[in-house]
C-alpha positions in Angstrom: 0.0 0.0 0.0 1.3 3.4 -0.9 0.2 6.9 0.0 -0.7 8.7 -3.2 -1.4 12.4 -3.6 -3.8 13.2 -6.4 -3.6 16.9 -7.6 -6.7 17.3 -9.9 -9.2 20.2 -10.3 -11.8 18.2 -12.2 -14.2 16.6 -9.8 -15.1 13.6 -12.1 -11.4 12.9 -12.8 -10.6 13.1 -9.0 -13.4 10.7 -8.2 -12.1 8.2 -10.8 -8.5 8.5 -9.6 -9.5 8.0 -6.0 -11.7 5.0 -6.9 -8.9 3.3 -8.9 -6.3 4.0 -6.2 -8.5 2.8 -3.3 -9.5 -0.3 -5.2 -5.7 -1.1 -5.6 -5.3 -0.7 -1.8 -3.6 2.7 -1.7 -4.2 5.5 0.8 -5.2 8.7 -1.1 -4.5 12.3 -0.4 -6.3 14.9 -2.5 -5.6 18.5 -3.7 -7.7 20.6 -6.1 -4.9 23.0 -7.1 -1.1 23.2 -7.4 -0.6 25.3 -4.3 -2.6 22.8 -2.1 -0.7 19.9 -3.7 2.7 21.4 -2.9 1.6 22.1 0.7 0.3 18.5 1.2 3.4 17.0 -0.5 5.7 18.9 1.8 3.7 18.1 4.9 2.7 14.5 4.2 5.6 13.3 2.0 3.4 10.9 -0.1 5.0 7.9 -1.8 3.8 9.1 -5.3 2.0 12.0 -6.8 -0.5 12.0 -9.7 -0.3 15.6 -11.0 -2.8 17.1 -13.5 -1.0 19.3 -15.9 -3.7 21.8 -16.5 -4.7 23.3 -13.1 -6.1 26.8 -12.2 -3.4 29.2 -11.2 -0.1 27.5 -11.2 0.0 24.5 -13.6 1.0 21.0 -12.7 4.4 21.2 -14.4 5.4 24.4 -12.5 4.3 22.6 -9.3 6.3 19.5 -10.2 9.4 21.6 -10.9 9.1 23.3 -7.5 8.7 19.9 -5.7 11.7 18.5 -7.6 13.9 21.4 -6.6 13.0 20.9 -2.9 15.3 18.3 -1.2 12.4 17.1 1.0 10.2 16.2 -2.0 12.6 15.7 -4.8 12.6 12.0 -4.5 8.8 11.6 -4.7 7.9 10.1 -8.1 5.4 12.2 -10.1 3.1 11.0 -12.9 1.8 13.8 -15.1 -1.8 13.4 -16.2 -3.1 15.3 -19.1 -5.9 15.5 -21.7 -3.4 17.0 -24.1 -1.4 14.0 -25.2 0.9 15.6 -27.7 4.6 14.8 -28.1 5.8 18.2 -27.0 3.6 18.0 -23.9 5.4 14.8 -22.9 8.7 16.6 -23.4 7.6 19.5 -21.3 6.5 17.1 -18.5 9.9 15.4 -18.6 11.8 18.7 -18.5 9.7 19.7 -15.4 10.8 16.6 -13.6 7.9 14.2 -14.1 8.8 10.6 -13.8 6.0 9.4 -16.1 3.3 10.8 -18.3 -0.2 9.5 -18.9 -3.0 10.7 -21.1 -6.6 11.0 -19.8 -8.9 9.3 -19.6 -6.9 7.0 -17.3 -6.5 3.4 -18.3 -6.3 1.6 -14.9 -3.9 -1.2 -16.0 -1.5 1.3 -17.5 -1.8 3.5 -14.4 -1.1 0.6 -12.0 1.9 -0.6 -14.0 3.5 2.9 -14.1 2.8 3.3 -10.3 4.3 -0.1 -9.5 7.4 0.6 -11.5 8.0 4.0 -9.9 7.2 2.8 -6.4 9.7 0.0 -6.7 12.3 2.4 -8.0 11.8 5.0 -5.3 12.0 2.5 -2.4 
């Protein structure tokens, strides 16, 4: 079981992510914007973060870059989630420090496989 922070502003997407993660036995932390996500990540130090790219205010890539520059949170794997699945978006996510990149809608088997790989690597 891992503690997973989901940073997602869309209620339906958040509900789906929480359902998928809880069904896989994970403990879920939720944030609806980048600022709250950064605060929770720094306070709770989750095992993994699912970060929506398009968020109100600060976007998910800027938030990821901040977390990756902070020694306390730099080692937390981040999976970028986006509805904009273009090659340049994936490159931007990698440059921001994301460890993986997934297009929405989420495909649960792909999500679980990416999470398992990143959790094993980070432990």
